[in-house]
NUKELO-531924 format. One record per atom (N, C-alpha, C): atom name; x, y, z. Coordinates in steps of 0.001 Angstrom, whole numbers, plus 524288, in hexadecimal, padded with zeros to 5 digits. Layout:
REM NUKELO-531924
{atom CA | xx X | yy Y | zz Z}
...
***
This chain:
REM NUKELO-531924
{atom N | xx ECA87 | yy B7B26 | zz A74BC}
{atom CA | xx ECBE0 | yy B7F18 | zz A789A}
{atom C | xx ECEC8 | yy B838F | zz A75E4}
{atom N | xx ECD1F | yy B8843 | zz A76CE}
{atom CA | xx ECF8A | yy B8CCF | zz A7457}
{atom C | xx ED3DF | yy B8EF3 | zz A77CE}
{atom N | xx ED7E9 | yy B90DB | zz A7535}
{atom CA | xx EDC2D | yy B9341 | zz A782E}
{atom C | xx EDAFB | yy B9908 | zz A78F1}
{atom N | xx EDD19 | yy B9B26 | zz A7D03}
{atom CA | xx EDC46 | yy BA0AC | zz A7E30}
{atom C | xx EE132 | yy BA39E | zz A7D1C}
{atom N | xx EE171 | yy BA808 | zz A7ACA}
{atom CA | xx EDD0C | yy BAABF | zz A7869}
{atom C | xx EDBC9 | yy BA884 | zz A730D}
{atom N | xx ED6D3 | yy BA8E5 | zz A71A2}
{atom CA | xx ED53C | yy BA706 | zz A6C83}
{atom C | xx ED78E | yy BAA8F | zz A6859}
{atom N | xx ED8B9 | yy BA84E | zz A63DB}
{atom CA | xx EDACA | yy BAB6E | zz A5F8C}
{atom C | xx ED64F | yy BAE69 | zz A5D11}
{atom N | xx ED739 | yy BB35A | zz A5C28}
{atom CA | xx ED33B | yy BB6AC | zz A59D6}
{atom C | xx ED556 | yy BB8F0 | zz A54CA}
{atom N | xx ED1D4 | yy BB9E0 | zz A512D}
{atom CA | xx ED36A | yy BBC36 | zz A4C3B}
{atom C | xx ED454 | yy BC209 | zz A4D08}
{atom N | xx ED763 | yy BC46F | zz A4995}
{atom CA | xx ED84E | yy BCA1F | zz A4A0B}
{atom C | xx ED340 | yy BCD43 | zz A49E2}
{atom N | xx ECF68 | yy BCB80 | zz A46E8}
{atom CA | xx ECA7D | yy BCE74 | zz A46B0}
{atom C | xx EC79E | yy BCE35 | zz A4BF0}
{atom N | xx EC7EB | yy BC9C2 | zz A4EAC}
{atom CA | xx EC57C | yy BC965 | zz A53D3}
{atom C | xx EC836 | yy BCCF8 | zz A57B7}
{atom N | xx ECD63 | yy BCD51 | zz A575D}
{atom CA | xx ED04E | yy BD0C4 | zz A5AE2}
{atom C | xx ECEED | yy BD675 | zz A59E3}
{atom N | xx ECE6B | yy BD7EB | zz A54E2}
{atom CA | xx ECCF1 | yy BDD4E | zz A539D}
{atom C | xx EC77C | yy BDE89 | zz A55A9}
{atom N | xx EC3EE | yy BDAC0 | zz A551B}
{atom CA | xx EBE9C | yy BDB8D | zz A570C}
{atom C | xx EBE8E | yy BDC2E | zz A5CFB}
{atom N | xx EC1BA | yy BD922 | zz A5FB4}
{atom CA | xx EC1E4 | yy BD97F | zz A6568}
{atom C | xx EC419 | yy BDEC4 | zz A6716}
{atom N | xx EC85B | yy BE081 | zz A649A}
{atom CA | xx ECA90 | yy BE59A | zz A65ED}
{atom C | xx EC69C | yy BE9EF | zz A64DE}
{atom N | xx EC3EE | yy BE998 | zz A6078}
{atom CA | xx EC007 | yy BED8A | zz A5F26}
{atom C | xx EBB96 | yy BED93 | zz A6327}
{atom N | xx EB9D2 | yy BE8F4 | zz A64B7}
{atom CA | xx EB5AD | yy BE88F | zz A689B}
{atom C | xx EB752 | yy BEB1F | zz A6DC2}
{atom N | xx EBC04 | yy BE9D1 | zz A6FB4}
{atom CA | xx EBDC2 | yy BEC07 | zz A74AE}
{atom C | xx EBEC4 | yy BF1E7 | zz A744C}
{atom N | xx EC084 | yy BF3BD | zz A6FC3}
{atom CA | xx EC155 | yy BF953 | zz A6F07}
{atom C | xx EBC24 | yy BFC3E | zz A6F48}
{atom N | xx EB847 | yy BFA45 | zz A6C71}
{atom CA | xx EB31C | yy BFCD0 | zz A6C77}
{atom C | xx EB0A3 | yy BFC7A | zz A71DB}
{atom N | xx EB139 | yy BF802 | zz A7478}
{atom CA | xx EAF29 | yy BF778 | zz A79CB}
{atom C | xx EB1A5 | yy BFB7D | zz A7D73}
{atom N | xx EB6BF | yy BFC47 | zz A7D01}
{atom CA | xx EB964 | yy C0033 | zz A8035}
{atom C | xx EB77A | yy C05AF | zz A7F12}
{atom N | xx EB6B1 | yy C06E4 | zz A7A11}
{atom CA | xx EB4A8 | yy C0C0E | zz A78AD}
{atom C | xx EAF34 | yy C0CF0 | zz A7ADC}
{atom N | xx EABE5 | yy C0900 | zz A7A65}
{atom CA | xx EA687 | yy C0985 | zz A7C51}
{atom C | xx EA67C | yy C0A2C | zz A823B}
{atom N | xx EA9B0 | yy C0729 | zz A84EE}
{atom CA | xx EA9B1 | yy C0766 | zz A8AA7}
{atom C | xx EABD5 | yy C0C8C | zz A8CC6}
{atom N | xx EAEE6 | yy C0F52 | zz A8996}
{atom CA | xx EB11F | yy C1441 | zz A8B6C}
{atom C | xx EAE91 | yy C18FC | zz A88DB}
{atom N | xx EA9EB | yy C1854 | zz A86A0}
{atom CA | xx EA732 | yy C1CA6 | zz A841B}
{atom C | xx EA1CD | yy C1D89 | zz A866A}
{atom N | xx E9EEA | yy C20F5 | zz A83E9}
{atom CA | xx E9A0E | yy C232D | zz A85E7}
{atom C | xx E964E | yy C1F5D | zz A888F}
{atom N | xx E947A | yy C1B44 | zz A8602}
{atom CA | xx E9045 | yy C184C | zz A8897}
{atom C | xx E91D8 | yy C1610 | zz A8DE6}
{atom N | xx E965D | yy C13B3 | zz A8E2B}
{atom CA | xx E97EE | yy C113C | zz A9310}
{atom C | xx E9992 | yy C1542 | zz A9723}
{atom N | xx E9BE8 | yy C1986 | zz A957B}
{atom CA | xx E9D68 | yy C1D89 | zz A9947}
{atom C | xx E989D | yy C1FF5 | zz A9BCF}
{atom N | xx E946E | yy C20AD | zz A98D6}
{atom CA | xx E8FA1 | yy C22D8 | zz A9B0A}
{atom C | xx E8D1C | yy C1EE0 | zz A9EBD}
{atom N | xx E8D49 | yy C19E6 | zz A9D49}
{atom CA | xx E8AFB | yy C15D9 | zz AA0A5}
{atom C | xx E8DA7 | yy C15C5 | zz AA5F8}
{atom N | xx E92C8 | yy C164E | zz AA5FC}
{atom CA | xx E95B5 | yy C15F4 | zz AAAE1}
{atom C | xx E9698 | yy C1B47 | zz AAD7B}
{atom N | xx E9490 | yy C1F79 | zz AAB41}
{atom CA | xx E953A | yy C24A5 | zz AAD8E}
{atom C | xx E90D0 | yy C25B2 | zz AB16C}
{atom N | xx E9100 | yy C2309 | zz AB5C8}
{atom CA | xx E8D16 | yy C238B | zz AB9EA}
{atom C | xx E8FBF | yy C256B | zz ABEEA}
{atom N | xx E8CB8 | yy C27D0 | zz AC23C}
{atom CA | xx E8EC6 | yy C299C | zz AC73C}
{atom C | xx E8E3F | yy C2519 | zz ACB20}
{atom N | xx E9156 | yy C211B | zz ACA39}
{atom CA | xx E9162 | yy C1C82 | zz ACD99}
{atom C | xx E9705 | yy C1B92 | zz ACF3F}
{atom N | xx E97C2 | yy C1A68 | zz AD434}
{atom CA | xx E9CFD | yy C195F | zz AD632}
{atom C | xx E9D6C | yy C13B0 | zz AD7F3}
{atom N | xx EA1A8 | yy C1125 | zz AD654}
{atom CA | xx EA305 | yy C0BF2 | zz AD844}
{atom C | xx EA802 | yy C0C7A | zz ADB60}
{atom N | xx EA791 | yy C0BA2 | zz AE078}
{atom CA | xx EAC08 | yy C0C3D | zz AE405}
{atom C | xx EAE78 | yy C11AE | zz AE37E}
{atom N | xx EAB37 | yy C1594 | zz AE298}
{atom CA | xx EAD03 | yy C1AF7 | zz AE236}
{atom C | xx EAF39 | yy C1C72 | zz ADCEB}
{atom N | xx EAED6 | yy C18F8 | zz AD90A}
{atom CA | xx EB0E8 | yy C1A04 | zz AD3CB}
{atom C | xx EAC45 | yy C1AF1 | zz AD027}
{atom N | xx EAC42 | yy C1F61 | zz ACD57}
{atom CA | xx EA7F4 | yy C2065 | zz AC9A9}
{atom C | xx EA7B6 | yy C1C2D | zz AC560}
{atom N | xx EA300 | yy C1B05 | zz AC39B}
{atom CA | xx EA229 | yy C16E7 | zz ABFC6}
{atom C | xx EA52C | yy C17B9 | zz ABAAE}
{atom N | xx EA565 | yy C1C7B | zz AB867}
{atom CA | xx EA86D | yy C1D17 | zz AB38B}
{atom C | xx EAE43 | yy C1BEB | zz AB44F}
{atom N | xx EB066 | yy C1D7F | zz AB8BB}
{atom CA | xx EB5F4 | yy C1C6D | zz AB9CC}
{atom C | xx EB6D4 | yy C1695 | zz ABA54}
{atom N | xx EB352 | yy C13F5 | zz ABD09}
{atom CA | xx EB3B1 | yy C0E50 | zz ABDA6}
{atom C | xx EB330 | yy C0B93 | zz AB85C}
{atom N | xx EAFBE | yy C0D8A | zz AB507}
{atom CA | xx EAF10 | yy C0B5F | zz AAFC6}
{atom C | xx EB42E | yy C0BA5 | zz AACB6}
{atom N | xx EB6C9 | yy C101B | zz AACF2}
{atom CA | xx EBBC4 | yy C10A7 | zz AAA24}
{atom C | xx EC00B | yy C0D52 | zz AACA4}
{atom N | xx EC046 | yy C0D2B | zz AB1C9}
{atom CA | xx EC45F | yy C0A2A | zz AB474}
{atom C | xx EC3B9 | yy C0448 | zz AB3C6}
{atom N | xx EBF07 | yy C0286 | zz AB28A}
{atom CA | xx EBE39 | yy BFCF2 | zz AB178}
{atom C | xx EBE60 | yy BFBE8 | zz AAB97}
{atom N | xx EBBD7 | yy BFF3A | zz AA883}
{atom CA | xx EBB83 | yy BFE60 | zz AA2DC}
{atom C | xx EC0B9 | yy BFEDE | zz AA00F}
{atom N | xx EC3D4 | yy C02AD | zz AA18D}
{atom CA | xx EC8D9 | yy C0385 | zz A9EEF}
{atom C | xx ECC96 | yy BFEEF | zz A9FDA}
{atom N | xx ECD79 | yy BFD35 | zz AA4AC}
{atom CA | xx ED0E5 | yy BF8A7 | zz AA56A}
{atom C | xx ECEC4 | yy BF3B1 | zz AA2D8}
{atom N | xx EC993 | yy BF30A | zz AA2BC}
{atom CA | xx EC767 | yy BEE76 | zz AA017}
{atom C | xx EC89A | yy BEE90 | zz A9A43}
{atom N | xx EC844 | yy BF31C | zz A97DE}
{atom CA | xx EC989 | yy BF36F | zz A924D}
{atom C | xx ECF55 | yy BF253 | zz A9162}
{atom N | xx ED2AE | yy BF41A | zz A94D6}
{atom CA | xx ED841 | yy BF2F9 | zz A9468}
{atom C | xx ED93A | yy BED26 | zz A9527}
{atom N | xx ED66C | yy BEABA | zz A98B8}
{atom CA | xx ED6FD | yy BE523 | zz A99AC}
{atom C | xx ED553 | yy BE1EB | zz A94E4}
{atom N | xx ED119 | yy BE37C | zz A9256}
{atom CA | xx ECF5C | yy BE0CE | zz A8D9B}
{atom C | xx ED384 | yy BE13A | zz A895F}
{atom N | xx ED5B4 | yy BE5D6 | zz A88B1}
{atom CA | xx ED9D2 | yy BE694 | zz A84C4}
{atom C | xx EDE9D | yy BE35A | zz A861D}
{atom N | xx EDFF9 | yy BE307 | zz A8B18}
{atom CA | xx EE478 | yy BDFE7 | zz A8CC4}
{atom C | xx EE3B3 | yy BDA24 | zz A8B67}
{atom N | xx EDF27 | yy BD7F9 | zz A8CD5}
{atom CA | xx EDE36 | yy BD272 | zz A8BBF}
{atom C | xx EDDEC | yy BD165 | zz A85E0}
{atom N | xx EDBA2 | yy BD4FA | zz A82FF}
{atom CA | xx EDB51 | yy BD45A | zz A7D5E}
{atom C | xx EE0C5 | yy BD481 | zz A7AF3}
{atom N | xx EE3FD | yy BD826 | zz A7C9D}
{atom CA | xx EE959 | yy BD88E | zz A7A9D}
{atom C | xx EEC92 | yy BD3D3 | zz A7C2A}
{atom N | xx EEBC1 | yy BD1E7 | zz A80D0}
{atom CA | xx EEE91 | yy BCD41 | zz A829D}
{atom C | xx EED23 | yy BC883 | zz A7F47}
{atom N | xx EE829 | yy BC807 | zz A7DFD}
{atom CA | xx EE66D | yy BC3D1 | zz A7A93}
{atom C | xx EE8DE | yy BC433 | zz A7533}
{atom N | xx EE965 | yy BC8F5 | zz A7332}
{atom CA | xx EEBF7 | yy BC9B0 | zz A6E28}
{atom C | xx EF1B1 | yy BC830 | zz A6E7A}
{atom N | xx EF438 | yy BC975 | zz A72D7}
{atom CA | xx EF9B8 | yy BC81E | zz A7389}
{atom C | xx EFA7E | yy BC240 | zz A73B2}
{atom N | xx EF705 | yy BBF70 | zz A765C}
{atom CA | xx EF764 | yy BB9C0 | zz A7693}
{atom C | xx EF6A5 | yy BB768 | zz A7129}
{atom N | xx EF307 | yy BB997 | zz A6E3A}
{atom CA | xx EF20A | yy BB7A0 | zz A68F7}
{atom C | xx EF6CF | yy BB888 | zz A657C}
{atom N | xx EF967 | yy BBD11 | zz A6601}
{atom CA | xx EFE19 | yy BBE26 | zz A62F7}
{atom C | xx F0270 | yy BBA4E | zz A6449}
{atom N | xx F0307 | yy BB908 | zz A694F}
{atom CA | xx F070C | yy BB548 | zz A6AEA}
{atom C | xx F05F9 | yy BAFE8 | zz A689B}
{atom N | xx F0108 | yy BAE50 | zz A687A}
{atom CA | xx EFFAA | yy BA942 | zz A6644}
{atom C | xx F00DB | yy BA920 | zz A6070}
{atom N | xx EFFCC | yy BAD6A | zz A5DAC}
{atom CA | xx F00EE | yy BADA4 | zz A581C}
{atom C | xx F06CC | yy BAD65 | zz A5720}
{atom N | xx F09E8 | yy BAFF4 | zz A5A7B}
{atom CA | xx F0F93 | yy BAFB7 | zz A59F0}
{atom C | xx F118E | yy BAA2D | zz A5AE5}
{atom N | xx F0F5F | yy BA77D | zz A5EC1}
{atom CA | xx F10F0 | yy BA215 | zz A5FD7}
{atom C | xx F0FBE | yy B9E89 | zz A5B34}
{atom N | xx F0B3D | yy B9F52 | zz A58C9}
{atom CA | xx F09CE | yy B9C23 | zz A5452}
{atom C | xx F0D7F | yy B9D41 | zz A4FC4}
{atom N | xx F0EC9 | yy BA242 | zz A4EEC}
{atom CA | xx F1256 | yy BA3A2 | zz A4AB5}
{atom C | xx F17C0 | yy BA14F | zz A4BAF}
{atom N | xx F1990 | yy BA170 | zz A5087}
{atom CA | xx F1EAA | yy B9F37 | zz A51D1}
{atom C | xx F1EB6 | yy B995A | zz A50EF}
{atom N | xx F1A88 | yy B96A8 | zz A5266}
{atom CA | xx F1A51 | yy B9102 | zz A51B9}
{atom C | xx F19F7 | yy B8F93 | zz A4BEC}
{atom N | xx F1771 | yy B92CF | zz A48CB}
{atom CA | xx F1721 | yy B91D0 | zz A432D}
{atom C | xx F1C77 | yy B9281 | zz A408B}
{atom N | xx F1FA6 | yy B960F | zz A4277}
{atom CA | xx F24CC | yy B96E4 | zz A4039}
{atom C | xx F287D | yy B9266 | zz A4171}
{atom N | xx F2795 | yy B8FB2 | zz A45B4}
{atom CA | xx F2AF3 | yy B8B72 | zz A4742}
{atom C | xx F29D3 | yy B8655 | zz A4466}
{atom N | xx F2582 | yy B8604 | zz A418D}
{atom CA | xx F2411 | yy B8148 | zz A3EBB}
{atom C | xx F273E | yy B80CB | zz A39B1}
{atom N | xx F28B0 | yy B7C1B | zz A3883}
{atom CA | xx F2B8A | yy B7AFA | zz A33B5}
{atom C | xx F27BA | yy B788B | zz A2FD2}
{atom N | xx F2772 | yy B7ADA | zz A2B3F}
{atom CA | xx F23DD | yy B78CA | zz A274F}
{atom C | xx F2679 | yy B74C2 | zz A23F3}
***
């Protein structure tokens, strides 16, 4: 049984940050903006505005959960370091 969160190597963390950064850039640039730039209203809200009001908070939420996972991992590393200092050789 694996514990949550799984330990990840620094290279995996860098790859994940890079992936989410590029995904955010792509979602807020030309191809996706043109796709969602239609004269369509959902509950009286234009589609591009709705795209930004949903996409922007989702990107912030992803960053929050990712940062929270990093914080938990840092706490676990500190606990391990503290327990190693308490051992008598």
